[in-house]
N, C-alpha and C positions, 0 to 999 in steps of 0.2 A: 564425492561430490562436490564440485566447485562452485561456489554462489558468491555474492557480493559480501561486503562485511556485515558481521552481525549488527542489525538495526538496533538490539536491546542493549547492549555496550554502550555507555554512554561516557564521556570523558570527565575525570574529575579536573573541575575550574581551578581547584585551589591547589594544585601542587603544579610546581613550577616544570616548564618543560625541560628535560634535558638538552643541554647545550643553549640556554637560555641565556641573554644580554646580564652582565652581572646587575646591572641596574635594575634589572626585574625584583626587586626586595620588597618586603612586606614593612607596612606603614609603621614608624614606632608608635609605642603608647604614647597616649596624651601626657602632657605633663603633671606631673604630680603622680604618676602612677608609679606602681612597684618597679623596682628597680631603677628610678630616675629622679634623681634629687629635684625639690622645687626649686624654682627660679625666679627671684623678685622682679616684679614688673615695674617698666617705666612709664609714668603717666605722660601722656604728650603735653607739652608746654601750652599748644595752642586749642586744645582741645577741653572741656568741662572738667571740672574737677570731680575725682573718683570718690565713691564713700570708702574712707577707711576700714568700714568693717566689712566690705565687701570681699569676694575671695579676690587671691593676687593672681590669679590664672585666669587667661582669657580661652575659651573653648575654640578647639581647632577641629575643621571638618575631616575626617582622616581621608575622605576621598581628594579633599582640597592638597593636605600635605603630602600624599602619595603622588600626587601631579607635580609638586614642586621638587620631590626627591627624582622624580624620573626625568624631567626636563627642567632644569633649573631656570631656563630662559623665560619658561611662562609664569608669568605674574597672576597674583590672585586676583580673580574677576568673578563678578555674581555670577551663580548659576542661572544659564537661560530659564524660562517660567515653564512649568511641564506643559504638556499637550492638552487640550481641553478632552475630557473623558468623551466616548462616542455617547451618542444621542440614545437615551434610555437607560443609560448603565448606573446603576445605585453605587455610587463610591461608598470604600468601606467606612464604617463607623470610627470617628478620631478616638484615640487613646491618650493618655497622659503625656502632657509636652508635646502634642502633634504626632505621635507615634499611631502606625495603623494597628490594631486589634484583631484577631483573627474572627472571619463571620461562620455563620453555621455551614456553609458551603465549605470555606476551608477545611474545617472541621471533618467533615464527611469526606472531602478529597484526601485528604491526611489517613483517615482510618481505611480508605481504599487503598491507598500505596502500601502501607503497612499489613494488610492482610496476607499478602501473598497467595500461592495456590494450596495450601492445605497439607495433609500429610501423603506419606507416598501412598499410591497403590499398585505401583509395578514392583516386580521383580522380588526378592528377597525382604525388602523393605515392607512393599505391601504386605508379603505372606507374613513376616512376623508380627505387624500390627493386626492382619486378621487372628491369627492364633492366638493373639493377647487380650483379645476383644477390644480392642482399642486402649489399652493401659499402657504399652508401648508403641508410642508412634514415630518413628525414625521420618526424617525430611526427605522430601523427593530427593531422586536421584537427579545428575546433571540431564540424562536425556528423556525423563520426564518433564523437568522444568523447561528442557527448549521445547516440547511438545506442546506443553502450556502455554508456552510465548509465542509458539507460531498460531494456536487457536484463537487468542488475544488480537495478534496482528490483525486477523482477516476480521474478527467481529468490531473492529473499530470504526468509528463514526466518521462518515464522511461529509461533507459541508455541501453536496449536491450530487447527483447521480453522476456515475463514472463509466466510460467505455473502455472495454479494452479490447483490442483488434489483436486477431491472430493471422498471422502472414508469411505465406510461401510462396512464389509462384509455381513451384512443382507439385503435381498431384503426388499423393501418396507422402506427404511429408509430414503426415500426421496432425494437420490443422483440426479435422473433425473430431477426431478422438481427443483430443486436446480441449476443445472449448466441451465437449461433454465431461472429461474429468474436472475441469476445472468447474463447471456450472455444477456437479456433483459435490465438491469441495467446497466451494461456496454458498451453496444452498443448504447443506447439512450443519455447516458450522455456524455460519450467519442466521441460519433459520427462515430463509424465503428471500423474495425480494430481487431475484435474480431470472435472468432469462438470456438464452442462448439464440441468436438470430444467425439464421445462414442467408448471408448477403451476395450469394452467389448471382452473377447478372443473367444467368439462364436457370440452370438447373443443378443444384449440389445434392448431397446426401446426409446432411444432418436430419432430415425430418424421417430417412428410412432407420438411420444408426438410434435415434431416439425411441422412446415408448410411443407407441402408438395411439391415437386419440379416437374419439367417437365421429370425429370430422374430419374433413379432407383438406379444409382450407388453408392457404399457405399465404406468404407476403402479396402476393398477386390479387387475391379476394380481400384483404384488408386495405390495399390501395383503393381497390374499388368500392370501398366503404369508409373511407376516412371521413367523410362527412358528417356520418354519426356520431364522430367523437369531435366535433369542432366546438360544441360548446362545454366546456371545461367544468361546468357546476353541474350538469347532467349527466356526462359519460362517466363510467364506472369501470373497474379494473373487470367485475364480474363480465360486462359486454366484451371484452377483450379477451375472454375465454372461448370465444366461438371462432377465435383465428389461432391459439395458442395454444399447444398441446402440454398438458402436467405432466411432469417426470415423478408424480408418485412423493414415495419417499425420499427421493432426492432435493427435493423442495426448490425447484425450478422450474422454469417453462422453457419449451423448444416454439420459435417460429421458425416455420419451414419455407425454403425457398419453393419456385414454382414446379408444380409436378405434372402438370398437363401436357399430354404429348401435341396436344392440337394448338398450342400456344408459341408463337415465334418473336414475340417481344422481347425486349430486355430490359432490366432494371437500370433507371439513370440516376443523376446526380441529384436530381430533384426529388424522385421518388426515394432516397435512401434519405435525405434531409427531412421528409416527412413522416415518414417512418420512423425514424430515429428520435425525431420532436415529439412524437407521440408516446413512445417507450420510455422517452426520459420523465414523463409523467407518472408511469406507474412502476418504474423499477429503479431499484438503489444502482444495480450492476449490470451493464449490458455487456454480453461477451459476443463477440461478433466473428463468425467464420466466415474467411472470403473465396473467392474465386482465384483462378488462376492466372487471370488477365491482369496484371496489375497498371495496363493501359488503361483498364475500363471505368467508366464514369464514377460506378459506384465503387469501385476499388477504391480510387483515388479519394473520394469524399470519404470514405470510411477511414483511411489514415489521416486526412487531414481532421477530422472530427474527434480522433481516438486520444485518450488521458494517456494511453500505455500500448505500446507495439509488443506483441509477443512472437518472436521469430521460433515457429517448430521446426525440427529438422529430426531426421533419423539418421543415426549413425551408419551414412552412406555417402561415399563422394560426391555422388550427384545430387544428392538434397541439401548436401552442405554447403556445396558450391552454388547452389540456385538461390540459398538463403543470403550468402554473403556477396553474390552478385547485384541482388533485391537491394541489400544496405548502401551499395556503391552507388547504385541508381537513387536511391532517396537521398545520399548524400550531396549528388551532383543536383538532385531538383532545389535544393536549398532548404531542407528539412532542418531545422535548427535544433540543438540539444537532442541529436537522435542518441549519441549512447546513454543520456540520463533517462531519455525515453523509452527504453527497450531492452526487454530482456530475454533469454534464448531458454528453450526447453529441448533439451536432446533426448529422444527415446530410443531405447534399443528395439531393431525390428526384429530381432531373434532371439532365442535364449544365449548365445555365443555370438559376439561381435570380434571385430578387429580392437583391440586394447591400442594399439599404437593411433590410427584412425581418430578412435575417441578421444584420445588424449591431445592429438593435433587439434581435433574441431573444438574442445574445450578450450584450450590455449588461445586459438584467433578469434574465437566468439567472446572469449573473456575481453579481450581488448576494444570489440567492436560495441558490446553491450554490457550494461551496469551489472549483469549477474548471469551465471550459467549454471541450470538445474537438469541434472540426469533422471530419467525415467527408465524404471527395468523394463523388461518385456514382459507383458500380458496377455495372454490367448485370449480374454474378455474382450479387449480392446481392439486385436489386430484380426479376428475371426471375420470380420465384413458384416455379423447381422446385428440385430438391435443388442446394444449394451445392457448387459444385466448387473447394474451398479452393484447388488448386492454379493455379486461375487469376484469383484475387483479384490486381488491379493493384498493383505495387510502393508506388504512392501509398496506395491502402488500407490495406496492409501496416504501412507507416509511420505513418500515422495512428493505429491501432487499437494500434501498440505505444505511441506515445503515452500514447494514453489508457489503456490498462491499467498503465502504469507510472505513471498517478496514481491508479489506485484502488489499485495494490499499496501505492504512499506512504501513502494514507489509512487502510489497513488497520494 
């Protein structure tokens, strides 16, 4: 599986990069320290008389000393005043000589960072721990650590609601199944606060592939009743339950597209904006399933609103080409930072796929998007019926966990 750089590896800023200029040096120790003989001070004739009992060395700020070493032309100037603290922020208590001392929050943060993920539960390491009754507790192996890191990435807090839009103008490109699999992953790992929305301009299949409900209301009925949610102080998420369909143990909801055969109208850009604004009030992550017409108003509105675009494609030449053509069109339309705002999920449509084609698609999408994630064939997703989340294979669950961690990192 090809993917973006590991989001959990942080560079060590204390190490000089290979090939760095020779003037990238560590500041020398202050005068009088070990390894450097003291130098007599020379009083300023025009300045005040110094105390003969005072220390003969003046303190030099190491940061200023490093600046003079790096660039001898820079003269020593007073440091600019610090930026004012944000309104309502509590400054850390001052310590001796003006140094900051750790707060209670700093203590808890440091404890949380050093806690790690606990003892191993997988493989032989977990077996040894279980058989010894915990007397022998080997640390987690690399695979289990990566698993826990992916879960932690998905569980991270955002500073507001996030919208992820799944796109490919070709039918059968695994958009709907991708939205359901991502909804299951985000829902079970985060514990809720997720909605999957079928933003098809006419009729989509998200409501058919997801779990059914006691009601048949869709986006169309929600639009007809938006006035009931105008009062932000009285409307409740429970009221929205009359329009969304709970996915049970998967811990996410589905908002289906119009399913009535007698309706000929379409969802427009204004309709999308109103529904999206409402969903942002009640959900933390909004997963948008799109139609196949990228010229439709609601399709363009979803692409404009999305915090992240997910290009879905199967390992087929026609679906792969369709996704690339769409990226070309978005690029020519002026979408900024398209690569940084987009990831790719490649799904195997059958147990055996063309390995050469899979490699070519991975390479080209790796150049066009920030990461490419491979998802194996799973009969539960390709059967065309209601997705039974409990029957998804472990390989499918792990692949989507990795893909959703990449989405969370991109957000």
